[in-house]
C-alpha positions in Angstrom: 62.6 165.8 134.7 63.5 169.2 133.4 64.1 170.8 130.1 67.2 169.9 128.0 69.4 172.4 126.3 71.2 171.5 123.0 74.0 173.8 121.8 75.2 173.7 118.2 78.7 175.2 117.7 80.5 176.0 114.4 82.6 173.3 112.7 85.9 175.2 113.3 85.3 175.1 117.1 85.1 177.9 119.7 87.6 180.6 119.1 87.3 184.0 120.8 89.6 185.6 118.3 87.2 184.8 115.4 85.2 187.8 114.2 81.6 187.8 115.4 80.4 187.7 111.9 81.7 184.2 111.4 81.0 183.0 114.9 77.5 181.6 115.6 76.0 179.6 118.2 72.5 178.2 118.4 70.5 177.1 121.3 67.6 174.6 120.8 65.3 174.1 123.7 63.2 170.9 123.3 61.0 169.0 125.5 62.7 165.8 126.9 61.7 162.4 125.4 60.9 159.3 127.3 63.6 156.8 128.3 62.3 154.2 126.0 62.8 156.5 123.0 66.3 157.2 124.1 67.1 153.5 124.4 65.7 152.7 121.0 67.7 155.5 119.5 70.9 154.3 121.1 70.3 150.7 120.0 69.5 151.9 116.5 72.7 153.9 116.3 74.8 151.0 117.7 73.2 148.6 115.1 74.0 151.1 112.3 77.5 151.3 113.5 77.9 147.5 113.6 76.5 147.3 110.1 78.9 149.9 108.9 81.8 148.1 110.5 80.7 144.8 109.1 80.5 146.3 105.6 84.0 147.9 106.0 85.4 144.6 107.2 84.0 142.7 104.3 85.4 145.3 101.9 88.8 145.0 103.5 88.7 141.2 103.3 87.6 141.3 99.7 90.5 143.7 98.9 92.9 141.5 100.8 91.7 138.4 98.9 92.1 140.3 95.5 95.5 141.4 96.6 96.6 137.9 97.4 95.3 136.6 94.1 97.2 139.4 92.3 100.4 138.5 94.2 100.1 134.9 93.1 99.5 135.9 89.5 102.4 138.3 89.6 104.6 135.5 91.1 103.6 133.1 88.3 104.1 135.7 85.6 107.6 136.5 87.0 108.5 132.8 87.0 107.3 132.4 83.5 109.2 135.5 82.5 112.4 134.2 84.0 111.9 130.9 82.2 111.3 132.8 78.9 114.4 134.8 79.5 116.5 131.7 80.0 114.9 130.1 76.9 115.6 133.4 74.9 119.3 133.3 75.9 119.6 129.7 74.9 117.9 130.4 71.6 120.1 133.4 70.9 123.2 131.2 71.7 122.0 128.5 69.3 121.2 131.1 66.6 124.6 132.7 67.0 126.2 129.3 66.9 124.4 128.2 63.7 125.0 131.5 62.0 128.7 131.8 62.8 129.9 128.2 62.4 130.0 125.7 59.7 128.8 122.7 61.7 126.6 121.2 59.2 127.5 117.5 59.4 126.0 115.0 61.8 128.1 112.1 63.0 128.3 109.4 65.6 131.1 108.7 68.0 132.4 105.2 67.4 135.3 105.1 69.9 137.3 107.6 72.1 141.0 107.6 71.2 142.4 109.4 74.2 141.4 112.7 75.8 141.1 114.9 72.7 140.8 112.5 69.7 137.8 110.4 68.7 136.8 108.1 65.9 133.5 109.3 64.4 131.3 108.1 61.6 129.4 110.5 59.3 126.1 109.8 57.6 127.8 108.4 54.5 129.6 105.7 56.5 133.0 107.3 56.2 135.1 107.3 59.5 137.4 110.1 60.7 139.7 110.7 63.6 138.8 114.1 64.8 139.3 116.6 67.7 136.7 118.2 69.9 136.0 121.8 70.7 135.5 123.2 74.2 131.7 123.1 73.7 131.6 119.3 73.8 132.3 117.7 77.2 134.7 114.9 77.1 132.8 112.8 79.6 129.7 112.7 77.4 131.5 111.7 74.2 131.0 107.9 74.5 130.3 105.3 71.8 127.0 105.9 70.1 126.8 109.7 70.9 125.4 111.8 68.1 127.5 115.0 67.5 127.7 117.9 65.1 130.9 118.2 63.0 132.4 121.3 61.4 132.3 120.9 57.6 136.0 121.8 56.9 138.0 120.3 59.9 135.4 117.8 61.1 135.9 119.0 64.6 133.3 117.9 67.1 131.4 121.1 67.9 128.4 120.0 70.0 126.6 117.0 71.4 123.2 116.3 69.8 120.3 114.5 71.5 119.8 110.9 70.6 117.8 110.1 67.6 114.4 108.7 68.6 112.1 106.8 66.3 108.8 108.7 66.0 106.8 105.5 66.5 108.6 104.9 69.8 108.0 108.6 70.8 104.3 108.0 70.3 104.4 105.1 72.7 105.3 107.4 75.7 102.2 107.7 77.8 101.2 111.3 78.4 99.2 112.2 81.5 96.3 114.3 80.2 94.1 114.5 83.2 92.7 111.0 82.9 94.7 109.5 85.7 93.5 106.4 87.6 94.1 105.9 91.3 94.3 102.6 93.0 91.0 103.4 94.8 89.2 103.3 91.5 90.0 99.6 91.2 87.3 97.5 92.7 87.6 93.8 93.3 91.3 93.6 92.5 92.8 93.5 96.0 95.0 90.4 95.4 96.0 91.4 91.9 96.9 94.9 93.1 99.1 93.5 95.9 101.0 91.3 93.5 101.5 94.1 91.0 102.8 96.5 93.7 105.2 93.8 94.9 106.5 92.7 91.5 106.4 95.9 89.6 106.3 99.0 91.8 108.7 97.8 94.5 111.7 97.0 92.2 111.4 100.5 90.7 110.9 102.4 94.0 113.3 100.5 96.2 115.7 98.4 94.1 118.3 98.3 97.0 116.1 95.8 99.0 116.6 93.2 96.3 120.3 93.6 96.5 120.2 93.2 100.2 118.1 90.0 99.9 120.3 88.8 97.1 117.7 88.3 94.3 117.3 89.9 91.0 114.2 92.0 90.4 111.6 90.5 88.0 111.8 91.4 84.3 108.3 90.6 83.1 104.8 90.2 84.5 101.9 88.6 82.6 98.3 89.8 83.3 95.8 87.3 81.9 92.1 86.8 82.2 88.8 87.2 80.4 88.0 90.6 78.7 86.8 93.4 80.9 88.4 92.2 84.1 90.6 95.3 84.7 94.0 94.4 83.2 94.5 97.6 81.1 92.8 99.7 83.9 95.4 98.4 86.4 98.2 99.3 84.0 96.8 102.8 83.7 96.7 103.0 87.5 100.4 102.0 87.7 101.4 104.7 85.1 99.5 107.3 87.2 101.0 106.4 90.5 104.6 105.6 89.7 107.1 108.3 88.8 108.7 106.6 85.8 108.6 106.6 82.1 105.7 104.5 80.8 105.5 103.1 77.3 102.1 101.9 76.2 102.3 99.5 73.2 99.6 97.8 71.3 101.4 94.6 70.2 99.9 94.4 66.8 101.4 97.9 65.9 104.9 96.4 66.1 104.3 94.3 63.0 105.3 96.0 59.7 104.8 94.9 56.2 108.5 95.5 55.4 110.9 92.8 56.4 113.2 93.9 59.2 111.4 97.0 60.3 109.4 95.3 63.0 112.5 93.9 64.7 114.2 97.3 64.5 111.2 98.9 66.1 111.4 96.5 69.1 115.2 97.2 69.5 114.6 100.9 69.5 111.8 100.6 71.9 114.0 98.8 74.4 116.9 101.1 73.7 114.6 104.1 74.6 113.5 102.3 77.7 117.1 101.8 78.9 118.0 105.4 78.2 115.0 106.6 80.3 115.2 104.4 83.3 113.2 103.6 85.4 110.8 102.6 82.7 107.7 100.3 82.3 106.7 98.8 79.0 103.1 97.8 78.8 102.4 95.5 75.9 98.6 95.0 75.5 97.2 92.0 73.5 100.6 90.2 73.5 99.0 87.2 71.8 99.1 89.2 68.6 102.9 88.6 68.3 103.5 86.1 71.0 101.6 83.1 69.6 103.3 79.7 69.5 105.6 79.4 66.6 104.6 76.9 63.9 107.0 74.3 62.5 105.5 74.5 59.0 108.1 75.2 56.4 111.6 74.9 57.8 113.3 78.2 57.3 110.1 80.0 56.5 109.7 82.7 59.2 106.8 85.1 59.3 107.1 88.7 60.4 105.3 88.0 63.7 107.8 85.3 64.4 110.7 87.7 63.8 109.1 90.2 66.2 108.8 87.5 68.8 112.4 86.3 68.4 113.6 89.9 68.9 111.3 90.3 71.9 112.7 87.1 73.5 116.3 88.4 72.8 115.6 91.7 74.5 113.9 90.2 77.5 116.7 87.7 78.3 119.7 88.5 76.1 123.2 89.8 76.7 122.0 93.4 77.6 120.5 93.6 81.0 117.2 95.4 81.4 118.3 97.0 84.7 115.3 99.2 85.8 113.1 98.3 82.9 110.0 96.2 83.6 107.8 94.7 81.0 104.0 94.1 81.6 102.1 92.0 79.1 98.3 91.6 79.0 96.3 89.0 77.2 93.0 87.2 77.3 94.4 84.2 75.4 97.3 82.8 77.5 96.8 79.3 76.1 98.2 80.3 72.7 101.4 82.0 73.9 104.8 80.6 73.0 106.4 78.5 75.8 109.7 80.4 75.3 108.0 83.6 76.2 106.3 82.2 79.3 109.4 80.7 80.9 110.9 82.2 84.1 113.6 84.8 83.3 111.4 86.5 80.7 108.0 86.4 82.5 108.7 85.9 86.2 105.1 86.4 87.5 101.8 85.5 86.1 98.7 87.2 87.6 95.3 86.0 86.9 92.3 88.3 86.5 89.2 86.2 87.0 85.5 87.3 86.8 84.6 89.3 89.9 82.6 87.5 92.7 79.6 89.0 94.4 81.6 91.1 96.8 83.9 92.4 94.1 80.8 93.3 91.9 79.4 95.2 94.8 82.6 97.3 95.1 82.7 97.9 91.3 79.1 99.0 91.0 79.4 101.4 93.9 82.6 102.9 92.5 81.0 103.6 89.1 77.7 104.7 90.6 79.3 107.2 92.9 79.4 110.0 90.3 75.8 109.4 89.1 73.0 111.8 90.2 70.5 109.5 91.9 67.1 109.9 93.5 66.0 107.3 96.0 67.9 104.4 97.6 69.5 102.0 95.1 69.1 98.3 95.9 72.7 97.4 95.0 72.3 93.9 96.5 69.6 93.1 94.0 71.6 94.5 91.1 74.6 92.4 92.1 72.5 89.2 92.3 71.1 89.8 88.9 74.6 90.4 87.5 76.0 86.9 88.0 78.8 86.2 85.5 79.3 89.9 84.7 82.8 91.4 84.3 84.1 94.7 85.6 83.4 96.3 82.3 79.8 94.9 82.4 79.3 96.4 85.8 80.3 99.8 84.5 78.0 99.4 81.5 75.1 98.9 84.0 75.6 102.4 85.2 75.9 103.8 81.7 72.7 102.0 80.6 70.8 103.2 83.7 71.8 106.7 82.8 70.6 106.3 79.2 67.2 105.0 80.5 66.9 108.1 82.7 67.7 110.4 79.7 65.1 108.7 77.6 62.5 109.2 80.4 63.4 112.9 80.4 65.0 112.9 83.9 68.3 114.4 85.0 68.7 111.8 87.7 68.6 108.0 87.9 66.0 106.1 90.0 66.4 102.6 91.4 64.2 101.1 88.8 66.6 102.2 86.1 69.4 100.1 87.5 67.1 97.0 87.6 66.0 97.6 84.0 69.6 98.1 82.9 71.0 94.9 84.5 68.1 92.9 83.2 68.6 94.2 79.7 72.3 93.6 79.7 71.8 90.1 81.2 69.6 89.2 78.2 72.2 90.6 75.8 75.0 88.8 77.5 73.4 85.4 76.9 74.1 85.9 73.2 77.8 86.6 73.7 80.4 83.9 73.3 82.3 83.0 76.5 86.1 82.8 76.6 86.9 79.4 78.1 90.6 78.3 77.9 93.2 76.4 79.9 96.2 78.5 80.8 98.4 75.4 81.3 101.0 77.2 83.4 
């Protein structure tokens, strides 16, 4: 092994034309190192190079990820901008229309009288035969259409949206993130199958009923003890079917003014027909559907008037088409026979108290989101919960969580479930049970 020579040249390279003052060259003579040191130095440099490359790759990936996020945000902003531009143009057109015309009257088309002439009624009840402008499409001017009229000539200027009762508008169910999937329903296998056959299938595939030659069902009654999942199943239907869903508390249909309750029922069904396919869910139907009394001939209460109007809408001259009515109650024994007959309620689905297998499914569904420590003895909890409803099984999980909080824990232990079911079982003995005979 000899001596090694190391030469250091200037950064601009070797150039013979460069003056000697700017050209330098150094020679370093050092004693050679051992092979082990050389190998270690090579490995170290290779590792340093790998680290540098890894850092560079991570930086590139991070920049690429940020770039993709910015592109998605830019795309979303552009779409929103285009929508705002369209809305701005529509608003400018409407503003120009309202500032340059005298269309101040609101009327209703009574009857078309040819291609260009129509019989309309204004708010005061006076009727006119008028013409239409080019802004109002002839095909949309049918009986009952709300229109704007020019004050001087009463010419139909534009078609207005239908007038909707604010109480009916509040019935429309809005999905606010609390959607319920069918997998969240425990112990309702048979009921779910009946509901999907009698409610979901007519709305999704109505042609199959025409091929078979039967009419789709109009109404379905869900009955059973409280807390067995009737309303929860209705929420699952609204979350999984692409249709308009009206959620009505039956007692809210009754007004203290004579005639307003029946009018509200008519407008509710009118809105449903205009927004087909539509499902009307009437909870606690026994509030207005009780058996009519024969006391006082000619003396009719407001609840009876609401029931009469409901019976007329369900099976009257106007077909419901793609409108399905779901009713729920825990007192089917008090309902009026005229409401329960086929043609108005075509299917009655019973929701009984869950058995042991159903209670096992329900408790596991509600306990899946709870922070637990240790193995929960679900079988023991289910055996102690004999006679519990689905709501009671959910309450076991809530009570177990409260016991954990009182103990200062942020998790639930198996003993909390046992204490919870025991406590609720003692409290349930004081509750009144709902025993009735449906008599269907």
